C-alpha positions as CSV (number, residue, x, y, z in Angstrom):
1,M,0.0,0.0,0.0
2,G,2.9,2.3,0.8
3,I,4.2,2.1,-2.8
4,E,0.8,2.8,-4.3
5,R,0.3,5.9,-2.0
6,N,3.8,7.0,-3.0
7,R,3.1,6.7,-6.6
8,K,-0.2,8.7,-6.3
9,K,1.7,11.4,-4.5
10,Q,4.3,11.5,-7.3
11,V,1.6,11.8,-9.9
12,N,-0.1,14.6,-8.0
13,V,3.2,16.5,-7.7
14,F,3.8,16.1,-11.3
15,E,0.3,17.3,-12.2
16,R,0.7,20.4,-10.0
17,K,4.0,21.1,-11.7
18,V,2.4,20.9,-15.1
19,L,-0.6,23.0,-14.1
20,R,1.8,25.8,-12.8
21,K,3.4,25.8,-16.1
22,I,0.1,26.0,-17.9
23,F,-1.5,28.7,-15.7
24,G,1.6,30.7,-15.0
25,T,2.2,33.1,-12.2
26,T,0.0,35.6,-10.4
27,K,0.7,39.3,-10.3
28,E,-0.1,40.9,-6.9
29,R,-1.3,44.4,-6.4
30,D,2.1,45.7,-5.4
31,G,3.5,44.5,-8.7
32,T,5.3,41.4,-7.5
33,W,4.9,37.9,-9.0
34,R,4.2,34.7,-7.3
35,I,3.4,31.2,-8.1
36,K,-0.2,29.9,-7.7
37,T,-1.0,28.0,-4.6
38,N,-2.6,24.5,-4.7
39,D,-6.0,25.9,-3.6
40,E,-5.9,28.4,-6.6
41,L,-5.0,25.5,-8.9
42,D,-7.9,23.5,-7.5
43,E,-10.3,26.4,-8.2
44,L,-8.9,26.7,-11.8
45,I,-9.4,22.9,-12.5
46,R,-12.7,22.7,-10.6
47,H,-11.4,20.3,-8.1
48,K,-10.7,17.6,-10.7
49,N,-7.5,15.7,-10.6
50,I,-5.7,13.1,-12.6
51,I,-6.0,10.2,-10.0
52,N,-9.9,10.7,-10.1
53,H,-9.8,10.7,-13.9
54,I,-7.8,7.6,-14.0
55,K,-10.3,5.8,-11.7
56,A,-13.2,7.0,-13.6
57,Q,-11.7,5.8,-16.9
58,R,-10.8,2.4,-15.3
59,L,-14.4,1.9,-14.2
60,S,-15.8,3.0,-17.5
61,W,-13.6,0.4,-19.3
62,C,-14.7,-2.3,-16.7
63,G,-18.4,-1.5,-17.7
64,H,-17.5,-1.6,-21.4
65,L,-15.7,-5.0,-20.9
66,H,-18.6,-6.5,-18.9
67,R,-21.1,-5.5,-21.7
68,M,-18.9,-7.3,-24.4
69,P,-20.1,-10.7,-25.8
70,E,-18.5,-13.7,-24.0
71,E,-16.6,-14.7,-27.2
72,R,-14.5,-11.6,-27.5
73,M,-10.9,-12.3,-27.2
74,V,-10.4,-9.2,-25.0
75,K,-13.0,-10.3,-22.5
76,R,-11.6,-13.8,-22.3
77,K,-8.0,-12.6,-21.7
78,V,-8.9,-10.2,-19.0
79,Y,-11.4,-12.4,-17.1
80,K,-9.8,-15.8,-17.6
81,W,-6.1,-15.1,-17.8
82,K,-3.8,-17.3,-15.7
83,P,-0.2,-16.6,-15.4
84,M,2.0,-19.4,-16.8
85,S,4.8,-18.9,-14.2
86,I,5.2,-18.5,-10.6
87,G,5.5,-14.8,-9.3
88,P,8.1,-13.6,-6.9
89,Q,7.8,-14.4,-3.1
90,G,5.9,-12.0,-0.9
91,R,2.6,-10.2,-1.1
92,P,1.3,-10.1,-4.7
93,E,0.9,-6.7,-6.4
94,N,-2.6,-5.4,-6.9
95,R,-4.2,-6.7,-10.1
96,W,-6.5,-4.7,-12.2
97,E,-9.6,-6.4,-10.8
98,D,-8.3,-5.4,-7.3
99,D,-8.1,-1.8,-8.3
100,I,-11.7,-2.0,-9.6
101,R,-13.0,-3.5,-6.4
102,N,-11.2,-0.9,-4.2
103,D,-12.6,2.0,-6.5
104,M,-16.1,0.6,-6.2
105,K,-15.7,0.2,-2.3
106,K,-14.5,3.8,-2.1
107,L,-17.5,5.1,-4.2
108,K,-19.9,2.7,-2.2
109,I,-21.1,1.0,-5.5
110,K,-22.7,-2.4,-4.5
111,N,-24.8,-3.5,-7.4
112,W,-22.7,-2.3,-10.2
113,I,-24.1,-4.8,-12.7
114,I,-27.5,-3.2,-12.4
115,C,-26.0,0.2,-12.9
116,I,-24.6,-0.8,-16.5
């Protein structure tokens, strides 16, 4: 979990860096220039961030995949794929399905099949 949290933080920091380049600096009344704060950037992007966009796209693709006919190769590969070799020792990394389940828990979606 620590690595995932660290990765999200890195992505958010990079997003802020890019937004500061895009939106530029702010000129104060006394004529000095300063960089925009995180709160000002949040207002400019209407409180949307890249992590939430990725989660929304992942859930959207899950619904798209679920609606596909069973004979589609993509659906068979995603739902029925089994690794051919043994993974490294220790706790296994989160799979795509695990991320989907976690996103649904955070959004409190219980009967997602009915929603699509």
